[in-house]
N, C-alpha and C positions, 0 to 999 in steps of 0.2 A: 643303157644303164647296166652296170655289172650286177652279178648275182648278189642279192641282199639277204642277209641273215635276219630272220624275224623270230623273236622269242617272247614268251609271256614275261612281262616285267612284274606283274602281280600274280601270285599263285592262285588267287581266288578273285571273283568279282568284287570290286570296291565301290561301284556305283550302279544304280539302276539305269540312269541315263548320264553316262560320263560325257563331259564336254569341256571346252575352254581350257585345255592344258597350257601351262606356262612354266618354264624353268625359273625359279625364284632365286636369283643370285644372293639376295640378302640372307636367306635362311638355308641356302644350298639344298633346297628340296624341290620336288616336282609338285606343283599345285594343280589339282583338277577340280572341276565342279561336278557334284551330283545334282545336276541342274534342277530337275523337277522335285527333288527333295529339299531344295534350298540350302544345300550344304557345300562348304569348301573343305576339300580333303587334301591333306599334305602327306607326301610319301617320301621316305628316305631313299638313299641310293640303291637299296636292295629291294625296293618296292613294298616296304612295310608301311602300314598306315601309322603316322605319327600323331595326327589329330584330325578331328572331324568337327567343324564349326557350323552351326545352324545360323543362317543370316537372314532368312525370310522365306516366303512361300516358294520362291524360285531364286536360284543364284545364276546369274547370266554372264558375269565377267569378273576377273581378278587381275589387277595390275598394281604396280608400285607407283608411288609418287616420287618426285625427284628428291624429296627429303627422307625417303625411306618409309613413309606411311603407306596406306593401302587405298585402292579404289575398288569398290565392290558394286557390281551391277545387280539390281534386284528386279522385282516385277515391274515397277513403274518409277523407280528412282535410282540414282547413283549415289552411294554412300562414300564420301571422301573422308578418310580417317588420317589424322596427323599424328606424328610421334608424341606430341605433348598431350595426347589423349582427347583432343577435340575431334568431333565428327560432325559433318554437315551432310544432310540428305538433300540432294539436288533433284527435284521432281522433273520427270520427263512426261510431257502430255501425250501419252500413247493412246488414250481413249478407252472407252468401256469395252471389255471383252478382248483386250489386247495386252501384250506384255513385251518387255524388252527381250532381246536375244543376244547374239554375239557382238563383239566389238573389239577395238584395239586403240592403242595410242599412236599418234603420228609423230614423226621426227620433230615437229614444231612444239610438241608437248601437249597438244590438245587431244581430247578423247572423242572417238567416234563410236556410237553404239546404235544398233538397229532394233527394229521391233517387228512383230507379226501379230496376226489375229489368232486367238486360241483355236479357232476352227480353220485356220490357214486360208481365210477368205482372200480371194484375188484382190490385190491392191490395198489391203488393209494395213500393211506395214509401212514404216518410214525408216530413214537413216538420220540420226541426230549428231550434232557436234556440241561438245562442252568445252569451253575455253578455260584458261587458268583462273580467270576471275568468276568462274562458275556460271557463265552466261550460256544459255541453251538456244540453239537454232536448228531448224529443220533443213537438212541438206538434200535429201531425196525423198520423193513421195511415190505413190503407186508401186510400192514394193510388196511382194507377197511374203516371202520368207527371207528376211535379211540374215545372211549367214557370214561365211568367211570374208575377212578383209585384211589386207596388208599393204604397206607402202614400200616404195623403193627407198633405198638407203638415203638418198638425197632429198626425199620428200616431194619430188616433182610429179610422181605418178602414184596412183592408187589402184589396187586390184580389188574387185568386189564381186561377191556371189549373191545373187538372188536365186535360191535353189531351183525354183520352178522354171527358170529360163534355161536350165541345163547348160550354163556357160559361165566363163569367167570374163568379166568386163574390165576394161581399162579406162581410167580417167586421167586427165591432166589436173593438177592441183595448183591453185593460185589463191593466195590469201585465205586458205582454209576451205575454199569452195571447190567443188568437183565439176569439171566441164569436159566437153568433147568426148562424150561416152562412145566407146566402140567395143566390138567383140574382140577379146584377146584370144580366147580358146573356146571352140564349140565342142561340148562334151556330150552331144545328143546320142552319139554312138557308143558311149561308155556305159556299162551297167550301173544303175543307181543314180542318185541325185547328188550333186556337189554340195558339200557341207562346210566344215571348217577348213582352214588353209594356213600354211606356213611358207616362208621363203628362205632360201639359203643364200650364202654369200656370193654365189655365182649367178644369181638372178633367176634361178629356177623356183617354181612354185610346187608345193606338195599339197594335193587336194584330197581330203577324205570323201569317199563316195558312200553316202547313206544307202543301205540295202544293196550295195554293190560289192561288199566284201574286199575292198581294196583302197589303197592310196595311190594316186597317180602323180607322176612328175611331169610338169609342163615346162618346156624350155623357154628362154627369153623371147623367142619368136612365136610362141603360142602353140607349139606342137607337143603332143604327148610323147614323151621320150623315155618313159619307164613306168613300170607297175609293181607295186608291192602288194602281194596277195595276203589276206588275213584269213584265219580259220573261223571267222564269224562274219555275219552279213552287215550288221548295223554299225558301220564305222562312222564316227562322228567328227573327229578333229585330230590335229597333230601339232606338235611343237618340237623344236630342237632343244637338246639338253645343254649342259654346261659348255662353255666355249671350247672348241677344238675336240669335243668328245666324239663327234661324228655320229651321234645317236639321235634318232627321231622317235619321240614317244607318241603313241597313238591311242586315243580313247575310243571306247565302244559302248554299246547300250543293249540292255535287255528289255527296254520298254515295249510293252505290247506282246512280248513273246511268252509262250508257255514253256518256260525253261525248267529243266529237271535239276536235280541236286548236283550233277556233275557239269552243268553248263558253264561255259567260260565267257558268255556274253556279259559285258560289264567289266571285264578285265582291262587292264592297260597293257599294251604291247610295246616292244622296243625293236626298232629296225636299225641295223648298223649300216647307215648310208654312206659314211666316210667323208662327209662334208660338214661344214659349220653353218649354223643359221645366223641370220642378222641379229645384232644386239636388240633385245626387247626394249622398245621405247617406253618411257615413263611419263606419267601425267605431271605436267609442270603447274604447281599450285603453291 
């Protein structure tokens, strides 16, 4: 991996616990979650906050629908908003003392979203699938911290992170179900825990390392092929910017830190990686 330039995209922290970034082509903005505040934050191309919208006790996911509406993950439901103003809250049976966490849309238009226990109890989490007719099914159980997830461009494979395993797993995908689970990348020797994840058009994965101060690149064979160092420890997730921009946006967190007035934990960073990301899939409904 060639030398990568990293800069502060926001001049000040914009989230206590920044998460779930996505480049929104519809509004030409970077959308991030201030997850534990329950806010959706939109940033312009200069890193200026354009809007901050409170959507619930927590905000766990933002995606577009195929008609230009929005899908918003909250504590225990997924809110599907349509352009004509209709909104449907789809409950997810996460259980008491648990909440939803990160997720993504698959190339077939379905939505996958994970869960965890508030105390991060072993096996308390799940992975759920929501179809276009808003049917919910449990895809994986005995998950502890369901985190980063992405699909291959053709939808045949899924990459998934349960942070406590300290690895990226690979699944075959058939009819929306995940099977033949195997280890794609063992990250036990890398500082921190794997958190959010993005994929580029060459089949590489970019994994944010919580408390590891870095984003690592994993090649299609599962080998760590590069490292992007950040000046903060709690790196949470990443996403690619506009098509052909070559920019990777990285969210960070100040959660639990005794940060001073000049701290930059909670800022968004930008790394010029020089490659494009896969097109962001939308929820088909």
